[in-house]
MMTF fields as JSON, N, C-alpha, C and O atoms, coordinates in Angstrom:
{
  "mmtfVersion": "1.0.0",
  "mmtfProducer": "UNKNOWN",
  "numBonds": 415,
  "numAtoms": 416,
  "numGroups": 104,
  "numChains": 1,
  "numModels": 1,
  "chainsPerModel": [1],
  "groupsPerChain": [104],
  "chainIdList": ["A"],
  "bondAtomList": [4, 2, 8, 6, 12, 10, 16, 14, 20, 18, 24, 22, 28, 26, 32, 30, 36, 34, 40, 38, 44, 42, 48, 46, 52, 50, 56, 54, 60, 58, 64, 62, 68, 66, 72, 70, 76, 74, 80, 78, 84, 82, 88, 86, 92, 90, 96, 94, 100, 98, 104, 102, 108, 106, 112, 110, 116, 114, 120, 118, 124, 122, 128, 126, 132, 130, 136, 134, 140, 138, 144, 142, 148, 146, 152, 150, 156, 154, 160, 158, 164, 162, 168, 166, 172, 170, 176, 174, 180, 178, 184, 182, 188, 186, 192, 190, 196, 194, 200, 198, 204, 202, 208, 206, 212, 210, 216, 214, 220, 218, 224, 222, 228, 226, 232, 230, 236, 234, 240, 238, 244, 242, 248, 246, 252, 250, 256, 254, 260, 258, 264, 262, 268, 266, 272, 270, 276, 274, 280, 278, 284, 282, 288, 286, 292, 290, 296, 294, 300, 298, 304, 302, 308, 306, 312, 310, 316, 314, 320, 318, 324, 322, 328, 326, 332, 330, 336, 334, 340, 338, 344, 342, 348, 346, 352, 350, 356, 354, 360, 358, 364, 362, 368, 366, 372, 370, 376, 374, 380, 378, 384, 382, 388, 386, 392, 390, 396, 394, 400, 398, 404, 402, 408, 406, 412, 410],
  "bondOrderList": [1, 1, 1, 1, 1, 1, 1, 1, 1, 1, 1, 1, 1, 1, 1, 1, 1, 1, 1, 1, 1, 1, 1, 1, 1, 1, 1, 1, 1, 1, 1, 1, 1, 1, 1, 1, 1, 1, 1, 1, 1, 1, 1, 1, 1, 1, 1, 1, 1, 1, 1, 1, 1, 1, 1, 1, 1, 1, 1, 1, 1, 1, 1, 1, 1, 1, 1, 1, 1, 1, 1, 1, 1, 1, 1, 1, 1, 1, 1, 1, 1, 1, 1, 1, 1, 1, 1, 1, 1, 1, 1, 1, 1, 1, 1, 1, 1, 1, 1, 1, 1, 1, 1],
  "groupList": [{"groupName": "UNK", "atomNameList": ["N", "CA", "C", "O"], "elementList": ["N", "C", "C", "O"], "formalChargeList": [0, 0, 0, 0], "bondAtomList": [1, 0, 2, 1, 3, 2], "bondOrderList": [1, 1, 2], "singleLetterCode": "X", "chemCompType": "L-PEPTIDE LINKING"}],
  "groupTypeList": [0, 0, 0, 0, 0, 0, 0, 0, 0, 0, 0, 0, 0, 0, 0, 0, 0, 0, 0, 0, 0, 0, 0, 0, 0, 0, 0, 0, 0, 0, 0, 0, 0, 0, 0, 0, 0, 0, 0, 0, 0, 0, 0, 0, 0, 0, 0, 0, 0, 0, 0, 0, 0, 0, 0, 0, 0, 0, 0, 0, 0, 0, 0, 0, 0, 0, 0, 0, 0, 0, 0, 0, 0, 0, 0, 0, 0, 0, 0, 0, 0, 0, 0, 0, 0, 0, 0, 0, 0, 0, 0, 0, 0, 0, 0, 0, 0, 0, 0, 0, 0, 0, 0, 0],
  "groupIdList": [1, 2, 3, 4, 5, 6, 7, 8, 9, 10, 11, 12, 13, 14, 15, 16, 17, 18, 19, 20, 21, 22, 23, 24, 25, 26, 27, 28, 29, 30, 31, 32, 33, 34, 35, 36, 37, 38, 39, 40, 41, 42, 43, 44, 45, 46, 47, 48, 49, 50, 51, 52, 53, 54, 55, 56, 57, 58, 59, 60, 61, 62, 63, 64, 65, 66, 67, 68, 69, 70, 71, 72, 73, 74, 75, 76, 77, 78, 79, 80, 81, 82, 83, 84, 85, 86, 87, 88, 89, 90, 91, 92, 93, 94, 95, 96, 97, 98, 99, 100, 101, 102, 103, 104],
  "secStructList": [7, 7, 1, 7, 7, 7, 7, 2, 2, 2, 2, 2, 2, 2, 2, 2, 2, 6, 6, 6, 6, 1, 6, 6, 7, 7, 7, 7, 7, 3, 3, 3, 3, 3, 3, 3, 7, 1, 1, 6, 6, 3, 3, 3, 3, 3, 3, 3, 3, 7, 7, 3, 3, 6, 6, 3, 3, 7, 7, 7, 3, 3, 3, 3, 3, 3, 3, 3, 3, 6, 6, 3, 3, 3, 3, 3, 3, 3, 3, 7, 7, 2, 2, 2, 2, 2, 2, 2, 2, 1, 7, 2, 2, 2, 2, 2, 2, 2, 2, 2, 2, 2, 6, 7],
  "xCoordList": [103.562, 103.042, 101.363, 100.71, 100.849, 99.245, 98.33, 97.15, 98.772, 97.951, 98.045, 99.06, 96.512, 97.121, 97.347, 96.874, 98.199, 98.739, 97.657, 97.329, 97.226, 96.11, 96.507, 95.951, 97.359, 97.871, 98.871, 99.348, 99.205, 100.559, 101.518, 102.708, 101.208, 101.725, 102.436, 103.612, 101.465, 101.915, 102.907, 103.839, 102.468, 103.252, 104.857, 105.824, 104.876, 106.359, 107.148, 108.256, 106.262, 106.872, 107.152, 108.336, 106.709, 107.005, 108.145, 109.25, 107.8, 109.143, 110.5, 111.592, 110.481, 111.807, 112.164, 113.259, 111.249, 112.585, 112.563, 113.028, 111.925, 112.602, 113.515, 113.46, 114.615, 116.006, 116.27, 116.799, 115.788, 116.299, 115.663, 116.046, 114.662, 113.877, 114.791, 114.649, 115.753, 116.773, 118.176, 118.674, 118.646, 119.72, 121.118, 120.575, 121.879, 123.099, 122.735, 123.221, 122.039, 121.562, 122.995, 123.021, 123.633, 124.455, 123.896, 124.087, 123.016, 122.401, 121.285, 120.871, 120.665, 119.287, 118.6, 118.133, 118.376, 118.081, 116.82, 116.745, 115.801, 114.663, 115.348, 115.732, 115.354, 115.724, 115.024, 115.047, 114.366, 113.282, 112.751, 113.26, 111.759, 110.706, 109.33, 108.848, 108.69, 107.615, 106.815, 107.272, 105.621, 105.152, 104.009, 103.568, 103.496, 102.486, 101.342, 101.564, 100.182, 98.71, 97.441, 97.153, 97.003, 95.837, 94.54, 93.526, 94.839, 93.804, 95.015, 96.082, 94.676, 95.314, 95.889, 96.931, 94.349, 94.811, 95.802, 95.955, 96.218, 97.017, 98.347, 98.792, 98.924, 100.805, 101.034, 100.235, 102.296, 102.749, 104.22, 104.681, 105.027, 106.101, 106.793, 106.637, 107.6, 108.477, 109.671, 110.4, 110.184, 111.296, 112.275, 111.943, 113.378, 114.281, 114.622, 115.153, 114.24, 114.903, 116.325, 116.413, 117.617, 118.721, 119.782, 118.956, 120.929, 121.639, 122.326, 122.355, 122.799, 123.713, 122.97, 122.108, 123.491, 122.899, 123.79, 124.191, 124.108, 124.974, 126.282, 126.732, 126.841, 128.129, 127.755, 128.648, 126.315, 125.64, 124.757, 123.849, 125.54, 124.02, 122.912, 122.541, 122.152, 120.18, 120.058, 120.613, 119.109, 118.218, 116.988, 117.179, 115.792, 114.517, 113.291, 112.849, 112.786, 112.005, 110.183, 109.531, 109.918, 109.097, 108.192, 108.594, 106.833, 106.039, 104.811, 103.983, 104.876, 103.779, 102.65, 103.073, 101.362, 100.179, 99.42, 98.696, 99.395, 98.964, 97.801, 97.982, 96.651, 95.698, 95.479, 95.209, 95.814, 96.16, 94.939, 94.715, 94.531, 93.14, 93.314, 93.052, 93.704, 93.863, 95.365, 95.654, 95.936, 97.517, 97.462, 98.641, 96.748, 96.589, 96.585, 95.804, 97.586, 97.178, 96.114, 96.335, 94.542, 93.544, 93.546, 92.497, 94.639, 94.651, 95.601, 96.316, 96.088, 97.998, 97.688, 97.124, 98.185, 99.171, 100.297, 100.908, 100.72, 102.245, 102.556, 101.971, 103.417, 103.799, 105.177, 105.912, 105.609, 107.01, 107.367, 106.732, 108.567, 109.351, 109.335, 110.402, 108.32, 109.01, 110.167, 111.177, 109.9, 110.957, 112.505, 113.593, 112.113, 113.763, 113.917, 115.009, 113.212, 113.278, 114.001, 115.118, 112.829, 113.608, 115.232, 116.194, 115.208, 116.513, 117.848, 118.887, 117.236, 118.567, 118.994, 120.053, 118.073, 117.95, 118.159, 118.042, 118.592, 118.487, 117.004, 117.116, 116.137, 115.004, 114.14, 112.919, 114.866, 113.978, 113.144, 112.027, 113.788, 113.393, 112.002, 111.039, 112.203, 111.216, 109.958, 108.826, 110.121, 109.183, 108.246, 107.125, 109.186, 108.284, 107.873, 106.801, 108.43, 107.561, 106.051, 105.079, 105.993, 105.003, 103.973, 102.835, 104.519, 103.754, 103.119, 102.167, 103.855, 103.217, 102.429, 101.338, 102.208, 101.528, 99.964, 98.817, 100.65, 98.765, 98.425, 97.235, 98.953, 98.369, 97.139, 96.461, 97.473, 96.746, 95.545, 94.652],
  "yCoordList": [104.931, 105.94, 105.751, 105.434, 105.932, 105.425, 106.662, 106.556, 107.725, 109.02, 109.494, 109.602, 109.824, 110.514, 112.114, 112.91, 112.314, 113.617, 114.245, 113.804, 115.339, 115.857, 117.374, 117.881, 117.955, 119.478, 119.667, 118.627, 120.507, 120.684, 120.994, 120.957, 121.28, 121.995, 120.409, 120.375, 119.173, 118.243, 117.342, 116.757, 117.341, 116.932, 117.384, 116.631, 118.669, 119.387, 118.842, 118.306, 119.132, 118.764, 117.403, 117.274, 116.433, 114.535, 114.551, 114.137, 115.111, 114.77, 115.802, 115.233, 116.89, 117.372, 117.14, 117.546, 116.386, 115.515, 113.927, 113.207, 113.49, 112.415, 111.516, 110.409, 112.376, 111.353, 111.83, 111.205, 112.903, 113.343, 112.786, 113.161, 111.864, 111.134, 109.825, 109.224, 109.483, 108.168, 108.816, 109.83, 108.078, 108.244, 107.877, 107.109, 107.933, 107.487, 107.698, 107.055, 108.49, 108.286, 109.087, 110.266, 108.927, 109.422, 110.629, 111.845, 109.596, 110.061, 109.523, 108.547, 110.052, 110.048, 110.347, 111.482, 109.897, 110.553, 109.74, 108.576, 110.12, 109.555, 110.055, 111.169, 108.545, 108.611, 107.266, 106.054, 108.177, 106.83, 107.74, 108.768, 107.149, 107.969, 107.752, 106.779, 108.525, 108.922, 108.326, 108.581, 107.528, 106.465, 107.364, 108.009, 107.366, 108.227, 106.727, 105.533, 107.442, 106.292, 106.852, 107.938, 105.662, 105.548, 106.772, 107.096, 107.233, 108.054, 109.656, 109.735, 110.246, 111.697, 112.177, 112.412, 112.091, 112.545, 111.374, 111.319, 110.777, 109.485, 109.491, 109.544, 109.443, 109.444, 108.449, 108.057, 107.666, 106.771, 107.368, 107.822, 107.294, 107.424, 106.27, 105.898, 105.513, 104.341, 104.684, 104.98, 104.717, 104.911, 104.09, 103.136, 104.703, 103.791, 104.984, 105.968, 104.836, 105.754, 105.087, 103.938, 105.884, 105.702, 105.7, 105.635, 105.713, 106.437, 105.138, 103.94, 105.698, 105.103, 105.215, 106.019, 104.348, 104.298, 103.473, 102.417, 104.193, 103.522, 102.943, 101.856, 103.654, 102.835, 101.865, 101.451, 101.539, 100.267, 101.33, 102.14, 100.871, 101.06, 101.065, 100.673, 101.412, 100.915, 101.313, 102.33, 100.495, 101.051, 100.56, 99.736, 101.02, 101.045, 101.253, 102.356, 99.833, 100.552, 100.708, 100.099, 101.764, 102.454, 102.988, 103.44, 102.839, 103.065, 104.462, 104.081, 105.869, 106.398, 106.752, 107.559, 106.568, 106.651, 107.906, 107.909, 108.901, 109.492, 110.164, 110.026, 110.866, 111.472, 113.259, 113.884, 113.541, 115.158, 115.956, 115.634, 116.639, 117.412, 119.221, 119.903, 119.508, 121.531, 121.526, 122.578, 120.966, 121.3, 120.617, 120.354, 120.232, 119.729, 117.968, 117.245, 117.501, 116.283, 115.864, 115.889, 115.361, 115.346, 113.683, 113.108, 113.084, 111.487, 110.952, 111.066, 110.186, 109.925, 108.302, 108.127, 107.566, 105.743, 105.9, 106.322, 105.477, 104.89, 103.395, 102.712, 103.087, 101.726, 101.628, 102.281, 100.98, 101.465, 99.407, 98.378, 99.813, 98.135, 98.117, 97.963, 98.251, 98.719, 97.85, 98.266, 96.846, 95.771, 96.341, 96.457, 96.557, 97.361, 98.606, 99.087, 99.35, 100.321, 99.532, 99.521, 99.059, 98.486, 97.986, 98.75, 96.816, 96.383, 98.102, 98.321, 98.791, 99.976, 100.772, 101.394, 100.833, 101.531, 101.173, 101.863, 99.493, 99.041, 98.592, 97.999, 98.806, 98.721, 97.478, 97.556, 96.386, 95.029, 94.479, 94.015, 94.528, 94.366, 95.255, 94.804, 96.471, 97.379, 97.043, 97.102, 96.806, 96.283, 94.816, 94.606, 93.762, 92.968, 93.098, 92.518, 93.958, 94.12, 94.6, 93.851, 95.894, 96.464, 95.414, 95.254, 94.812, 93.862, 92.507, 91.851, 92.281, 91.285, 92.036, 91.547, 93.075, 93.789, 93.731, 93.35, 94.296, 94.565, 93.141, 92.98, 92.145, 90.832, 90.037, 89.022, 91.256, 90.353, 91.205, 91.037],
  "zCoordList": [116.443, 116.529, 116.658, 115.663, 117.715, 117.62, 117.484, 117.817, 117.053, 116.69, 115.29, 114.602, 114.91, 113.475, 113.579, 114.39, 112.523, 112.163, 111.124, 110.022, 111.766, 111.245, 110.765, 109.79, 111.408, 110.942, 109.937, 109.484, 109.583, 109.061, 110.086, 109.772, 111.203, 112.025, 112.811, 113.171, 112.972, 113.366, 112.777, 113.328, 111.344, 110.313, 110.186, 110.306, 109.939, 110.375, 111.672, 111.706, 112.729, 113.997, 113.91, 114.219, 113.671, 113.413, 112.654, 113.005, 111.452, 110.555, 111.021, 111.033, 111.301, 111.943, 113.137, 113.527, 114.027, 114.958, 114.924, 115.807, 113.723, 113.43, 113.758, 114.294, 113.225, 113.982, 115.69, 116.609, 115.654, 116.746, 117.935, 119.043, 117.804, 118.572, 118.985, 120.049, 117.966, 118.681, 119.078, 118.589, 119.977, 120.173, 119.121, 118.328, 118.885, 118.375, 116.278, 115.348, 116.268, 114.795, 113.857, 114.213, 113.274, 112.486, 111.355, 111.337, 110.3, 109.53, 109.251, 109.876, 108.317, 108.135, 106.971, 107.065, 106.072, 104.774, 104.04, 104.435, 103.039, 102.381, 101.027, 100.672, 100.282, 98.985, 98.211, 98.427, 97.152, 96.255, 94.969, 94.523, 94.591, 93.737, 93.734, 94.312, 93.168, 92.961, 91.717, 90.603, 91.815, 90.685, 90.612, 91.563, 89.256, 88.745, 88.755, 88.555, 89.064, 89.068, 87.857, 87.352, 87.77, 86.763, 87.533, 86.915, 88.789, 89.392, 89.359, 89.969, 88.87, 88.91, 90.797, 91.409, 91.054, 92.794, 93.526, 94.746, 92.902, 93.801, 93.487, 92.341, 94.398, 94.408, 94.978, 95.829, 94.664, 95.363, 95.244, 94.197, 96.703, 97.154, 97.465, 98.628, 96.685, 97.402, 97.61, 96.663, 99.134, 99.083, 100.278, 100.982, 100.241, 101.783, 102.485, 101.97, 103.892, 104.844, 104.913, 105.345, 104.434, 104.488, 105.43, 106.341, 106.076, 106.75, 107.927, 107.645, 109.16, 109.772, 111.408, 111.761, 112.063, 114.134, 114.464, 113.975, 115.526, 116.367, 115.702, 116.063, 114.783, 114.097, 112.785, 112.044, 112.57, 111.929, 110.715, 110.901, 109.328, 108.316, 108.521, 109.627, 107.759, 107.553, 106.72, 106.303, 106.061, 104.475, 105.318, 106.212, 105.069, 105.711, 104.581, 104.26, 103.991, 102.861, 103.498, 104.345, 102.627, 102.701, 101.53, 100.457, 101.968, 100.504, 101.299, 102.126, 100.93, 100.803, 100.033, 99.205, 99.851, 99.392, 99.546, 100.542, 98.873, 99.191, 98.087, 96.877, 98.596, 97.491, 98.012, 99.038, 96.484, 96.925, 95.82, 94.653, 96.308, 95.65, 95.874, 96.865, 94.909, 94.74, 95.343, 95.912, 95.331, 96.092, 97.528, 97.768, 98.517, 99.406, 99.565, 98.946, 100.487, 100.528, 101.777, 102.988, 100.856, 101.814, 102.121, 102.41, 102.041, 102.463, 102.533, 101.538, 103.567, 103.337, 104.316, 105.396, 103.59, 104.223, 104.063, 103.082, 105.275, 105.017, 105.37, 106.211, 104.697, 105.35, 105.544, 104.803, 106.345, 106.932, 107.329, 107.56, 107.201, 107.659, 109.538, 110.133, 110.131, 111.625, 112.19, 112.757, 111.985, 112.413, 111.917, 112.481, 110.89, 110.267, 110.841, 110.539, 111.588, 112.229, 113.994, 114.512, 114.334, 116.1, 115.165, 115.088, 114.651, 114.398, 114.309, 114.932, 113.434, 112.86, 114.018, 113.939, 115.397, 116.008, 117.684, 118.697, 117.401, 118.555, 119.428, 120.501, 119.072, 120.099, 119.44, 119.307, 119.063, 119.027, 120.177, 119.952, 121.715, 122.517, 123.045, 123.665, 122.647, 122.735, 121.864, 122.345, 120.995, 119.901, 120.128, 119.665, 121.1, 121.309, 122.139, 122.31, 123.266, 124.51, 124.144, 124.239, 123.73, 123.005, 122.526, 122.966, 121.655, 120.936, 121.645, 121.223, 122.762, 123.562, 124.136, 123.842, 124.886, 125.607, 124.744, 124.976, 123.743, 122.953, 122.768, 123.039, 122.445, 122.296, 123.77, 123.931, 124.498, 125.983, 125.959, 126.789]
}
């Protein structure tokens, strides 16, 4: 994704459409755990997207780091294995093409 999600509506839409954006997804879910940090505003969610696509199982590691203030997420960063996603969904060629285009 090349743009930031800034509103609740954008976040809901993005995550609701996740598996639907890719054909061949039979199962898609997040499994993980929340880690507490020394900063009470910062939450770390370490997880994997697990499922199957095109008849093959996958497990893609991810980490979300969020700053929560007054019950609202005020900042968020996510770190995902994009090569793992491309491999799981049969899009390695698309990723390679996009990376090559960005390097020019």
